[in-house]
C-alpha positions in Angstrom: 0.0 0.0 0.0 1.3 3.3 -0.9 0.4 6.4 1.0 0.0 9.6 -0.9 1.1 12.8 0.6 -1.5 15.5 0.7 -0.6 19.0 0.4 -1.5 20.9 3.4 -3.5 24.0 2.6 -4.0 27.0 4.7 -6.6 29.6 4.2 -6.5 33.0 5.5 -9.9 34.3 6.5 -10.5 37.6 8.0 -12.9 37.5 11.0 -16.2 39.0 9.9 -18.0 41.1 12.4 -21.5 41.9 11.6 -23.7 44.1 13.6 -27.4 44.2 13.3 -28.9 47.6 12.9 -31.5 48.4 15.5 -35.0 48.5 14.1 -35.2 52.3 14.3 -32.0 52.5 12.2 -33.2 50.0 9.6 -32.8 51.0 5.9 -35.5 53.1 4.4 -38.0 51.0 2.5 -38.6 51.5 -1.2 -42.2 52.8 -1.5 -43.0 50.7 -4.5 -41.7 47.4 -3.2 -44.0 44.5 -2.3 -42.7 44.6 1.3 -43.7 48.3 1.6 -47.2 47.5 0.1 -47.5 44.6 2.7 -46.7 47.0 5.6 -49.2 49.5 4.2 -51.9 46.9 4.1 -51.1 45.8 7.7 -51.5 49.4 8.9 -55.2 49.5 7.9 -57.3 49.6 11.1 -59.5 46.7 9.9 -56.3 44.6 9.2 -55.8 42.2 6.4 -56.1 38.4 5.9 -53.5 36.1 4.3 -55.8 35.5 1.4 -56.2 39.2 0.7 -52.4 39.7 0.8 -51.9 36.7 -1.5 -54.4 38.1 -4.1 -52.9 41.7 -3.9 -49.2 40.8 -4.0 -49.4 37.7 -6.1 -47.5 35.7 -3.4 -48.1 32.2 -2.0 -49.5 31.9 1.5 -46.2 30.5 3.0 -44.3 33.5 1.5 -46.7 35.9 3.2 -46.3 34.2 6.6 -42.6 34.1 6.2 -42.4 37.8 5.3 -44.5 38.7 8.3 -42.5 36.6 10.8 -39.0 37.2 9.3 -38.8 40.5 7.6 -41.4 42.5 9.5 -41.2 41.0 13.0 -37.5 40.0 13.3 -35.7 42.4 10.9 -37.8 45.5 11.2 -39.0 45.0 14.7 -42.7 45.6 14.0 -45.3 44.2 16.4 -47.9 42.3 14.4 -51.0 41.2 16.1 -53.5 38.7 14.8 -57.1 38.2 15.7 -59.7 35.6 14.5 -62.9 37.3 13.2 -66.0 35.3 12.5 -66.8 35.2 8.8 -63.4 36.7 7.8 -60.8 34.4 9.4 -57.5 35.4 10.9 -56.8 39.1 10.5 -53.3 40.6 10.9 -52.4 44.2 11.6 -49.5 46.3 12.9 -50.0 47.0 16.6 -50.1 50.7 17.3 
């Protein structure tokens, strides 16, 4: 059996330090983006359902739920409340 010698490789990597911006210091949203339209819809006093968002933004339901939990709640720090309304279903809105 012959052993092959492997060349030892070293990689130089700089340590990356990333800092999350506080929600108040978040980037300004583009007004024409789908995310901005979603936030606008959620600011309505009567709120909005997932189905209404799906029809308006042409997204799938799982994309809407992911945007609400990930981009709006976690990244932008918005407080989203949901309420079940008879005849309409679950309604989401930004808490004031």
